[in-house]
Gaussian input, Z-matrix of N, CA and C with variables (Angstrom, degrees):
# hf/3-21g

backbone

0 1
 N
 C     1     B1
 C     2     B2     1     A1
 N     3     B3     2     A2     1     D1
 C     4     B4     3     A3     2     D2
 C     5     B5     4     A4     3     D3
 N     6     B6     5     A5     4     D4
 C     7     B7     6     A6     5     D5
 C     8     B8     7     A7     6     D6
 N     9     B9     8     A8     7     D7
 C    10    B10     9     A9     8     D8
 C    11    B11    10    A10     9     D9
 N    12    B12    11    A11    10    D10
 C    13    B13    12    A12    11    D11
 C    14    B14    13    A13    12    D12
 N    15    B15    14    A14    13    D13
 C    16    B16    15    A15    14    D14
 C    17    B17    16    A16    15    D15
 N    18    B18    17    A17    16    D16
 C    19    B19    18    A18    17    D17
 C    20    B20    19    A19    18    D18
 N    21    B21    20    A20    19    D19
 C    22    B22    21    A21    20    D20
 C    23    B23    22    A22    21    D21
 N    24    B24    23    A23    22    D22
 C    25    B25    24    A24    23    D23
 C    26    B26    25    A25    24    D24
 N    27    B27    26    A26    25    D25
 C    28    B28    27    A27    26    D26
 C    29    B29    28    A28    27    D27
 N    30    B30    29    A29    28    D28
 C    31    B31    30    A30    29    D29
 C    32    B32    31    A31    30    D30
 N    33    B33    32    A32    31    D31
 C    34    B34    33    A33    32    D32
 C    35    B35    34    A34    33    D33
 N    36    B36    35    A35    34    D34
 C    37    B37    36    A36    35    D35
 C    38    B38    37    A37    36    D36
 N    39    B39    38    A38    37    D37
 C    40    B40    39    A39    38    D38
 C    41    B41    40    A40    39    D39
 N    42    B42    41    A41    40    D40
 C    43    B43    42    A42    41    D41
 C    44    B44    43    A43    42    D42
 N    45    B45    44    A44    43    D43
 C    46    B46    45    A45    44    D44
 C    47    B47    46    A46    45    D45
 N    48    B48    47    A47    46    D46
 C    49    B49    48    A48    47    D47
 C    50    B50    49    A49    48    D48
 N    51    B51    50    A50    49    D49
 C    52    B52    51    A51    50    D50
 C    53    B53    52    A52    51    D51
 N    54    B54    53    A53    52    D52
 C    55    B55    54    A54    53    D53
 C    56    B56    55    A55    54    D54
 N    57    B57    56    A56    55    D55
 C    58    B58    57    A57    56    D56
 C    59    B59    58    A58    57    D57
 N    60    B60    59    A59    58    D58
 C    61    B61    60    A60    59    D59
 C    62    B62    61    A61    60    D60
 N    63    B63    62    A62    61    D61
 C    64    B64    63    A63    62    D62
 C    65    B65    64    A64    63    D63
 N    66    B66    65    A65    64    D64
 C    67    B67    66    A66    65    D65
 C    68    B68    67    A67    66    D66
 N    69    B69    68    A68    67    D67
 C    70    B70    69    A69    68    D68
 C    71    B71    70    A70    69    D69
 N    72    B72    71    A71    70    D70
 C    73    B73    72    A72    71    D71
 C    74    B74    73    A73    72    D72
 N    75    B75    74    A74    73    D73
 C    76    B76    75    A75    74    D74
 C    77    B77    76    A76    75    D75
 N    78    B78    77    A77    76    D76
 C    79    B79    78    A78    77    D77
 C    80    B80    79    A79    78    D78
 N    81    B81    80    A80    79    D79
 C    82    B82    81    A81    80    D80
 C    83    B83    82    A82    81    D81
 N    84    B84    83    A83    82    D82
 C    85    B85    84    A84    83    D83
 C    86    B86    85    A85    84    D84
 N    87    B87    86    A86    85    D85
 C    88    B88    87    A87    86    D86
 C    89    B89    88    A88    87    D87
 N    90    B90    89    A89    88    D88
 C    91    B91    90    A90    89    D89
 C    92    B92    91    A91    90    D90
 N    93    B93    92    A92    91    D91
 C    94    B94    93    A93    92    D92
 C    95    B95    94    A94    93    D93
 N    96    B96    95    A95    94    D94
 C    97    B97    96    A96    95    D95
 C    98    B98    97    A97    96    D96
 N    99    B99    98    A98    97    D97
 C   100   B100    99    A99    98    D98
 C   101   B101   100   A100    99    D99
 N   102   B102   101   A101   100   D100
 C   103   B103   102   A102   101   D101
 C   104   B104   103   A103   102   D102
 N   105   B105   104   A104   103   D103
 C   106   B106   105   A105   104   D104
 C   107   B107   106   A106   105   D105
 N   108   B108   107   A107   106   D106
 C   109   B109   108   A108   107   D107
 C   110   B110   109   A109   108   D108
 N   111   B111   110   A110   109   D109
 C   112   B112   111   A111   110   D110
 C   113   B113   112   A112   111   D111
 N   114   B114   113   A113   112   D112
 C   115   B115   114   A114   113   D113
 C   116   B116   115   A115   114   D114
 N   117   B117   116   A116   115   D115
 C   118   B118   117   A117   116   D116
 C   119   B119   118   A118   117   D117
 N   120   B120   119   A119   118   D118
 C   121   B121   120   A120   119   D119
 C   122   B122   121   A121   120   D120
 N   123   B123   122   A122   121   D121
 C   124   B124   123   A123   122   D122
 C   125   B125   124   A124   123   D123
 N   126   B126   125   A125   124   D124
 C   127   B127   126   A126   125   D125
 C   128   B128   127   A127   126   D126
 N   129   B129   128   A128   127   D127
 C   130   B130   129   A129   128   D128
 C   131   B131   130   A130   129   D129
 N   132   B132   131   A131   130   D130
 C   133   B133   132   A132   131   D131
 C   134   B134   133   A133   132   D132
 N   135   B135   134   A134   133   D133
 C   136   B136   135   A135   134   D134
 C   137   B137   136   A136   135   D135
 N   138   B138   137   A137   136   D136
 C   139   B139   138   A138   137   D137
 C   140   B140   139   A139   138   D138
 N   141   B141   140   A140   139   D139
 C   142   B142   141   A141   140   D140
 C   143   B143   142   A142   141   D141
 N   144   B144   143   A143   142   D142
 C   145   B145   144   A144   143   D143
 C   146   B146   145   A145   144   D144
 N   147   B147   146   A146   145   D145
 C   148   B148   147   A147   146   D146
 C   149   B149   148   A148   147   D147
 N   150   B150   149   A149   148   D148
 C   151   B151   150   A150   149   D149
 C   152   B152   151   A151   150   D150
 N   153   B153   152   A152   151   D151
 C   154   B154   153   A153   152   D152
 C   155   B155   154   A154   153   D153
 N   156   B156   155   A155   154   D154
 C   157   B157   156   A156   155   D155
 C   158   B158   157   A157   156   D156
 N   159   B159   158   A158   157   D157
 C   160   B160   159   A159   158   D158
 C   161   B161   160   A160   159   D159
 N   162   B162   161   A161   160   D160
 C   163   B163   162   A162   161   D161
 C   164   B164   163   A163   162   D162
 N   165   B165   164   A164   163   D163
 C   166   B166   165   A165   164   D164
 C   167   B167   166   A166   165   D165
 N   168   B168   167   A167   166   D166
 C   169   B169   168   A168   167   D167
 C   170   B170   169   A169   168   D168
 N   171   B171   170   A170   169   D169
 C   172   B172   171   A171   170   D170
 C   173   B173   172   A172   171   D171
 N   174   B174   173   A173   172   D172
 C   175   B175   174   A174   173   D173
 C   176   B176   175   A175   174   D174
 N   177   B177   176   A176   175   D175
 C   178   B178   177   A177   176   D176
 C   179   B179   178   A178   177   D177
 N   180   B180   179   A179   178   D178
 C   181   B181   180   A180   179   D179
 C   182   B182   181   A181   180   D180
 N   183   B183   182   A182   181   D181
 C   184   B184   183   A183   182   D182
 C   185   B185   184   A184   183   D183
 N   186   B186   185   A185   184   D184
 C   187   B187   186   A186   185   D185
 C   188   B188   187   A187   186   D186
 N   189   B189   188   A188   187   D187
 C   190   B190   189   A189   188   D188
 C   191   B191   190   A190   189   D189
 N   192   B192   191   A191   190   D190
 C   193   B193   192   A192   191   D191
 C   194   B194   193   A193   192   D192
 N   195   B195   194   A194   193   D193
 C   196   B196   195   A195   194   D194
 C   197   B197   196   A196   195   D195
 N   198   B198   197   A197   196   D196
 C   199   B199   198   A198   197   D197
 C   200   B200   199   A199   198   D198
 N   201   B201   200   A200   199   D199
 C   202   B202   201   A201   200   D200
 C   203   B203   202   A202   201   D201
 N   204   B204   203   A203   202   D202
 C   205   B205   204   A204   203   D203
 C   206   B206   205   A205   204   D204
 N   207   B207   206   A206   205   D205
 C   208   B208   207   A207   206   D206
 C   209   B209   208   A208   207   D207
 N   210   B210   209   A209   208   D208
 C   211   B211   210   A210   209   D209
 C   212   B212   211   A211   210   D210
 N   213   B213   212   A212   211   D211
 C   214   B214   213   A213   212   D212
 C   215   B215   214   A214   213   D213
 N   216   B216   215   A215   214   D214
 C   217   B217   216   A216   215   D215
 C   218   B218   217   A217   216   D216
 N   219   B219   218   A218   217   D217
 C   220   B220   219   A219   218   D218
 C   221   B221   220   A220   219   D219
 N   222   B222   221   A221   220   D220
 C   223   B223   222   A222   221   D221
 C   224   B224   223   A223   222   D222
 N   225   B225   224   A224   223   D223
 C   226   B226   225   A225   224   D224
 C   227   B227   226   A226   225   D225
 N   228   B228   227   A227   226   D226
 C   229   B229   228   A228   227   D227
 C   230   B230   229   A229   228   D228
 N   231   B231   230   A230   229   D229
 C   232   B232   231   A231   230   D230
 C   233   B233   232   A232   231   D231
 N   234   B234   233   A233   232   D232
 C   235   B235   234   A234   233   D233
 C   236   B236   235   A235   234   D234
 N   237   B237   236   A236   235   D235
 C   238   B238   237   A237   236   D236
 C   239   B239   238   A238   237   D237
 N   240   B240   239   A239   238   D238
 C   241   B241   240   A240   239   D239
 C   242   B242   241   A241   240   D240
 N   243   B243   242   A242   241   D241
 C   244   B244   243   A243   242   D242
 C   245   B245   244   A244   243   D243
 N   246   B246   245   A245   244   D244
 C   247   B247   246   A246   245   D245
 C   248   B248   247   A247   246   D246
 N   249   B249   248   A248   247   D247
 C   250   B250   249   A249   248   D248
 C   251   B251   250   A250   249   D249
 N   252   B252   251   A251   250   D250
 C   253   B253   252   A252   251   D251
 C   254   B254   253   A253   252   D252
 N   255   B255   254   A254   253   D253
 C   256   B256   255   A255   254   D254
 C   257   B257   256   A256   255   D255
 N   258   B258   257   A257   256   D256
 C   259   B259   258   A258   257   D257
 C   260   B260   259   A259   258   D258
 N   261   B261   260   A260   259   D259
 C   262   B262   261   A261   260   D260
 C   263   B263   262   A262   261   D261
 N   264   B264   263   A263   262   D262
 C   265   B265   264   A264   263   D263
 C   266   B266   265   A265   264   D264
 N   267   B267   266   A266   265   D265
 C   268   B268   267   A267   266   D266
 C   269   B269   268   A268   267   D267
 N   270   B270   269   A269   268   D268
 C   271   B271   270   A270   269   D269
 C   272   B272   271   A271   270   D270
 N   273   B273   272   A272   271   D271
 C   274   B274   273   A273   272   D272
 C   275   B275   274   A274   273   D273
 N   276   B276   275   A275   274   D274
 C   277   B277   276   A276   275   D275
 C   278   B278   277   A277   276   D276
 N   279   B279   278   A278   277   D277
 C   280   B280   279   A279   278   D278
 C   281   B281   280   A280   279   D279

   B1=1.4424
   B2=1.5304
   B3=1.3100
   B4=1.4596
   B5=1.5227
   B6=1.3074
   B7=1.4610
   B8=1.5173
   B9=1.3237
   B10=1.4616
   B11=1.5236
   B12=1.3271
   B13=1.4628
   B14=1.5239
   B15=1.3208
   B16=1.4610
   B17=1.5176
   B18=1.3216
   B19=1.4626
   B20=1.5085
   B21=1.3158
   B22=1.4537
   B23=1.5157
   B24=1.3200
   B25=1.4590
   B26=1.5206
   B27=1.3222
   B28=1.4604
   B29=1.5181
   B30=1.3162
   B31=1.4585
   B32=1.5134
   B33=1.3326
   B34=1.4615
   B35=1.5232
   B36=1.3289
   B37=1.4630
   B38=1.5299
   B39=1.3489
   B40=1.4576
   B41=1.5156
   B42=1.3254
   B43=1.4621
   B44=1.5254
   B45=1.3227
   B46=1.4614
   B47=1.5212
   B48=1.3165
   B49=1.4596
   B50=1.5175
   B51=1.3295
   B52=1.4569
   B53=1.5254
   B54=1.3106
   B55=1.4545
   B56=1.5149
   B57=1.3255
   B58=1.4622
   B59=1.5246
   B60=1.3163
   B61=1.4605
   B62=1.5353
   B63=1.3211
   B64=1.4633
   B65=1.5270
   B66=1.2789
   B67=1.4598
   B68=1.5203
   B69=1.3284
   B70=1.4679
   B71=1.5314
   B72=1.3252
   B73=1.4633
   B74=1.5247
   B75=1.3519
   B76=1.4652
   B77=1.5283
   B78=1.3177
   B79=1.4658
   B80=1.5246
   B81=1.3087
   B82=1.4632
   B83=1.5238
   B84=1.3059
   B85=1.4636
   B86=1.5278
   B87=1.3072
   B88=1.4541
   B89=1.5280
   B90=1.3339
   B91=1.4722
   B92=1.5253
   B93=1.3195
   B94=1.4553
   B95=1.5269
   B96=1.3164
   B97=1.4643
   B98=1.5192
   B99=1.3249
   B100=1.4632
   B101=1.5239
   B102=1.3097
   B103=1.4680
   B104=1.5161
   B105=1.3514
   B106=1.4542
   B107=1.5168
   B108=1.3182
   B109=1.4701
   B110=1.5229
   B111=1.3155
   B112=1.4629
   B113=1.5327
   B114=1.3281
   B115=1.4689
   B116=1.5175
   B117=1.3278
   B118=1.4582
   B119=1.5108
   B120=1.3054
   B121=1.4580
   B122=1.5222
   B123=1.3231
   B124=1.4613
   B125=1.5215
   B126=1.3452
   B127=1.4573
   B128=1.5283
   B129=1.3412
   B130=1.4507
   B131=1.5275
   B132=1.3403
   B133=1.4580
   B134=1.5279
   B135=1.3296
   B136=1.4623
   B137=1.5272
   B138=1.3354
   B139=1.4634
   B140=1.5221
   B141=1.3333
   B142=1.4623
   B143=1.5186
   B144=1.3344
   B145=1.4638
   B146=1.5240
   B147=1.3387
   B148=1.4655
   B149=1.5215
   B150=1.3271
   B151=1.4522
   B152=1.5409
   B153=1.3325
   B154=1.4609
   B155=1.5185
   B156=1.3293
   B157=1.4704
   B158=1.5252
   B159=1.3286
   B160=1.4571
   B161=1.5243
   B162=1.3262
   B163=1.4617
   B164=1.5245
   B165=1.3336
   B166=1.4640
   B167=1.5257
   B168=1.3222
   B169=1.4689
   B170=1.5290
   B171=1.3198
   B172=1.4582
   B173=1.5104
   B174=1.3287
   B175=1.4606
   B176=1.5251
   B177=1.3326
   B178=1.4659
   B179=1.5232
   B180=1.3311
   B181=1.4593
   B182=1.5253
   B183=1.3275
   B184=1.4629
   B185=1.5105
   B186=1.3372
   B187=1.4547
   B188=1.5243
   B189=1.3062
   B190=1.4583
   B191=1.5167
   B192=1.3238
   B193=1.4526
   B194=1.5171
   B195=1.3188
   B196=1.4566
   B197=1.5164
   B198=1.3392
   B199=1.4712
   B200=1.5253
   B201=1.3346
   B202=1.4574
   B203=1.5260
   B204=1.3231
   B205=1.4584
   B206=1.5202
   B207=1.3003
   B208=1.4631
   B209=1.5125
   B210=1.3317
   B211=1.4681
   B212=1.5184
   B213=1.3060
   B214=1.4606
   B215=1.5257
   B216=1.3209
   B217=1.4615
   B218=1.5209
   B219=1.3069
   B220=1.4608
   B221=1.5244
   B222=1.3198
   B223=1.4655
   B224=1.5127
   B225=1.3325
   B226=1.4554
   B227=1.5205
   B228=1.3244
   B229=1.4620
   B230=1.5334
   B231=1.2896
   B232=1.4521
   B233=1.5185
   B234=1.3202
   B235=1.4553
   B236=1.5355
   B237=1.3093
   B238=1.4596
   B239=1.5198
   B240=1.2997
   B241=1.4497
   B242=1.5281
   B243=1.3191
   B244=1.4610
   B245=1.5193
   B246=1.3188
   B247=1.4575
   B248=1.5332
   B249=1.3294
   B250=1.4664
   B251=1.5244
   B252=1.3407
   B253=1.4567
   B254=1.5253
   B255=1.3034
   B256=1.4657
   B257=1.5151
   B258=1.3098
   B259=1.4667
   B260=1.5278
   B261=1.2902
   B262=1.4615
   B263=1.5224
   B264=1.3301
   B265=1.4820
   B266=1.5130
   B267=1.3160
   B268=1.4504
   B269=1.5267
   B270=1.3124
   B271=1.4592
   B272=1.5277
   B273=1.3246
   B274=1.4816
   B275=1.5086
   B276=1.3299
   B277=1.4701
   B278=1.5097
   B279=1.2936
   B280=1.4778
   B281=1.4874
   A1=108.05
   A2=115.99
   A3=121.73
   A4=110.53
   A5=115.07
   A6=121.20
   A7=108.76
   A8=116.53
   A9=122.50
   A10=107.65
   A11=116.67
   A12=121.60
   A13=107.17
   A14=115.91
   A15=121.73
   A16=108.23
   A17=116.83
   A18=121.10
   A19=107.66
   A20=115.85
   A21=121.32
   A22=108.50
   A23=117.00
   A24=121.37
   A25=108.72
   A26=114.82
   A27=120.54
   A28=107.80
   A29=116.86
   A30=121.84
   A31=112.49
   A32=116.75
   A33=121.59
   A34=111.68
   A35=116.01
   A36=119.73
   A37=112.06
   A38=117.22
   A39=121.35
   A40=113.91
   A41=117.52
   A42=121.94
   A43=109.48
   A44=115.77
   A45=121.92
   A46=107.94
   A47=116.27
   A48=121.12
   A49=109.11
   A50=116.72
   A51=122.24
   A52=109.96
   A53=115.40
   A54=121.72
   A55=105.88
   A56=116.45
   A57=121.25
   A58=109.40
   A59=117.69
   A60=119.19
   A61=109.80
   A62=116.44
   A63=121.16
   A64=110.94
   A65=117.96
   A66=122.03
   A67=111.30
   A68=116.83
   A69=120.52
   A70=113.29
   A71=118.62
   A72=120.59
   A73=112.56
   A74=117.50
   A75=121.13
   A76=111.88
   A77=117.63
   A78=120.85
   A79=109.73
   A80=116.82
   A81=124.60
   A82=112.60
   A83=116.63
   A84=121.00
   A85=108.58
   A86=117.67
   A87=121.63
   A88=109.35
   A89=116.49
   A90=121.59
   A91=108.82
   A92=115.94
   A93=122.69
   A94=108.26
   A95=116.35
   A96=122.27
   A97=107.28
   A98=116.50
   A99=122.44
   A100=107.53
   A101=116.77
   A102=121.37
   A103=108.14
   A104=116.58
   A105=122.04
   A106=108.45
   A107=117.82
   A108=119.48
   A109=110.46
   A110=115.66
   A111=120.71
   A112=108.98
   A113=115.73
   A114=120.53
   A115=108.65
   A116=115.44
   A117=119.35
   A118=110.30
   A119=115.64
   A120=120.02
   A121=109.63
   A122=116.42
   A123=120.14
   A124=111.11
   A125=117.44
   A126=119.45
   A127=110.02
   A128=117.73
   A129=120.64
   A130=110.33
   A131=117.24
   A132=120.82
   A133=109.96
   A134=116.94
   A135=120.83
   A136=110.03
   A137=116.77
   A138=120.01
   A139=110.99
   A140=117.06
   A141=120.66
   A142=111.06
   A143=117.18
   A144=121.27
   A145=109.78
   A146=116.46
   A147=121.08
   A148=110.64
   A149=117.16
   A150=121.53
   A151=110.05
   A152=117.37
   A153=121.30
   A154=112.29
   A155=116.21
   A156=120.18
   A157=110.28
   A158=116.30
   A159=119.34
   A160=112.28
   A161=118.13
   A162=121.21
   A163=111.81
   A164=117.83
   A165=120.44
   A166=113.48
   A167=118.37
   A168=121.09
   A169=109.97
   A170=116.08
   A171=121.35
   A172=115.32
   A173=118.12
   A174=119.40
   A175=113.58
   A176=119.11
   A177=121.54
   A178=109.24
   A179=117.18
   A180=122.21
   A181=112.67
   A182=119.07
   A183=120.12
   A184=112.08
   A185=115.23
   A186=121.93
   A187=108.84
   A188=115.42
   A189=119.95
   A190=108.26
   A191=117.33
   A192=121.95
   A193=108.43
   A194=115.08
   A195=120.47
   A196=108.29
   A197=117.47
   A198=118.98
   A199=111.02
   A200=115.70
   A201=121.04
   A202=109.65
   A203=116.26
   A204=121.00
   A205=113.36
   A206=118.14
   A207=119.91
   A208=111.15
   A209=115.65
   A210=119.55
   A211=109.53
   A212=115.07
   A213=121.46
   A214=109.40
   A215=116.63
   A216=120.02
   A217=109.36
   A218=116.49
   A219=121.35
   A220=109.08
   A221=116.42
   A222=121.86
   A223=109.78
   A224=114.26
   A225=119.29
   A226=108.48
   A227=117.75
   A228=119.35
   A229=109.81
   A230=118.46
   A231=124.04
   A232=112.40
   A233=118.15
   A234=121.70
   A235=110.93
   A236=118.53
   A237=122.14
   A238=111.52
   A239=117.82
   A240=121.65
   A241=111.61
   A242=117.89
   A243=121.30
   A244=113.63
   A245=117.44
   A246=120.84
   A247=110.52
   A248=117.97
   A249=119.05
   A250=114.01
   A251=119.09
   A252=119.69
   A253=113.03
   A254=119.06
   A255=121.70
   A256=108.77
   A257=115.03
   A258=121.18
   A259=109.28
   A260=118.43
   A261=120.20
   A262=110.00
   A263=116.28
   A264=121.69
   A265=110.43
   A266=113.78
   A267=119.64
   A268=107.83
   A269=119.08
   A270=120.51
   A271=110.91
   A272=116.61
   A273=121.73
   A274=109.54
   A275=114.68
   A276=120.13
   A277=108.41
   A278=115.58
   A279=119.21
   A280=112.18
   D1=135.54
   D2=178.97
   D3=-93.30
   D4=158.17
   D5=176.39
   D6=-71.63
   D7=135.87
   D8=179.53
   D9=-122.98
   D10=130.25
   D11=176.03
   D12=-112.45
   D13=124.31
   D14=-178.04
   D15=-126.25
   D16=131.19
   D17=172.79
   D18=-98.14
   D19=129.84
   D20=-179.34
   D21=-143.19
   D22=171.61
   D23=-178.51
   D24=-122.03
   D25=137.92
   D26=176.04
   D27=-72.39
   D28=134.02
   D29=-179.11
   D30=-68.68
   D31=168.59
   D32=179.99
   D33=-63.40
   D34=-20.54
   D35=178.00
   D36=-83.75
   D37=-0.28
   D38=178.90
   D39=83.21
   D40=11.39
   D41=-177.68
   D42=-110.00
   D43=131.30
   D44=175.26
   D45=-95.18
   D46=122.21
   D47=-179.72
   D48=-113.27
   D49=125.41
   D50=-179.06
   D51=-124.10
   D52=136.93
   D53=170.35
   D54=-129.71
   D55=113.98
   D56=-176.94
   D57=-123.94
   D58=114.43
   D59=175.22
   D60=-76.41
   D61=102.60
   D62=-176.26
   D63=-86.51
   D64=-41.29
   D65=179.59
   D66=124.99
   D67=150.80
   D68=-176.57
   D69=-66.63
   D70=-26.06
   D71=-179.22
   D72=-66.98
   D73=-20.50
   D74=179.12
   D75=-106.93
   D76=18.16
   D77=178.85
   D78=-63.99
   D79=150.56
   D80=179.96
   D81=58.88
   D82=31.89
   D83=178.72
   D84=-112.05
   D85=139.80
   D86=178.86
   D87=-80.12
   D88=139.07
   D89=179.93
   D90=-130.56
   D91=165.03
   D92=177.84
   D93=-116.95
   D94=132.98
   D95=176.65
   D96=-115.22
   D97=123.95
   D98=178.44
   D99=-111.70
   D100=126.41
   D101=-179.73
   D102=-106.82
   D103=124.05
   D104=176.44
   D105=-144.80
   D106=153.41
   D107=179.48
   D108=-62.44
   D109=138.48
   D110=177.76
   D111=-74.67
   D112=156.28
   D113=176.19
   D114=-61.59
   D115=149.06
   D116=-179.94
   D117=-62.04
   D118=138.51
   D119=178.90
   D120=-79.39
   D121=167.88
   D122=179.68
   D123=-65.11
   D124=-25.94
   D125=177.15
   D126=-64.70
   D127=-39.89
   D128=178.44
   D129=-67.02
   D130=-39.63
   D131=177.76
   D132=-62.84
   D133=-39.96
   D134=178.45
   D135=-65.56
   D136=-38.87
   D137=177.95
   D138=-64.53
   D139=-40.37
   D140=178.28
   D141=-64.65
   D142=-40.41
   D143=178.51
   D144=-62.14
   D145=-46.86
   D146=-179.91
   D147=-61.51
   D148=-43.22
   D149=179.47
   D150=-61.24
   D151=-41.21
   D152=178.04
   D153=-63.34
   D154=-40.91
   D155=177.89
   D156=-63.62
   D157=-45.71
   D158=-178.33
   D159=-66.16
   D160=-30.94
   D161=178.18
   D162=-71.13
   D163=-32.61
   D164=-176.62
   D165=-96.13
   D166=-13.77
   D167=-178.33
   D168=-63.50
   D169=129.26
   D170=177.09
   D171=80.60
   D172=10.95
   D173=-177.23
   D174=-97.83
   D175=1.49
   D176=-179.99
   D177=-63.36
   D178=132.37
   D179=-174.91
   D180=-115.71
   D181=22.39
   D182=-177.18
   D183=-127.08
   D184=-170.65
   D185=176.56
   D186=-102.54
   D187=146.51
   D188=174.11
   D189=-94.40
   D190=128.44
   D191=178.39
   D192=-124.04
   D193=128.90
   D194=177.29
   D195=-95.68
   D196=124.02
   D197=179.29
   D198=-68.44
   D199=161.34
   D200=177.10
   D201=-56.72
   D202=140.74
   D203=-176.48
   D204=-95.79
   D205=-7.07
   D206=-179.95
   D207=82.08
   D208=-174.03
   D209=-179.40
   D210=-108.80
   D211=154.22
   D212=-179.77
   D213=-102.22
   D214=146.11
   D215=176.15
   D216=-74.74
   D217=149.35
   D218=179.46
   D219=-86.20
   D220=129.36
   D221=179.17
   D222=-125.53
   D223=160.49
   D224=173.46
   D225=-72.45
   D226=153.33
   D227=174.95
   D228=-58.18
   D229=148.55
   D230=-174.92
   D231=-56.01
   D232=-42.87
   D233=-177.35
   D234=-60.42
   D235=-46.79
   D236=-178.67
   D237=-72.38
   D238=-35.48
   D239=-175.86
   D240=-73.04
   D241=-44.64
   D242=-173.12
   D243=-88.43
   D244=-36.35
   D245=-173.90
   D246=-132.55
   D247=72.36
   D248=-174.38
   D249=-65.58
   D250=-23.83
   D251=-177.12
   D252=-90.08
   D253=-8.11
   D254=-178.42
   D255=-92.71
   D256=127.02
   D257=178.04
   D258=-99.05
   D259=144.93
   D260=177.80
   D261=-64.91
   D262=143.78
   D263=178.61
   D264=-80.94
   D265=148.25
   D266=174.27
   D267=-76.16
   D268=146.22
   D269=179.10
   D270=-63.53
   D271=145.15
   D272=178.83
   D273=-73.25
   D274=141.15
   D275=176.99
   D276=-97.68
   D277=133.66
   D278=179.55
   D279=-112.26

């Protein structure tokens, strides 16, 4: 008999019900069932992340300061710099 791992949920009545088709070759054989909490699913991890965000949102107690951005170099407009021989088209009249 091979080891079988099954994830199941305890019912609202507090009873865990399992039906496992093991096979006729293992009939009348004693088995061991170990019950332990399953690892948290990704949905629970997502809920914890959301809860953490909601707990920290709006709790900043300081001032926001933007550092100086420096100066920008002066460039020619893109149209003149890249395509000096192309003239802009006049809009179509309808």
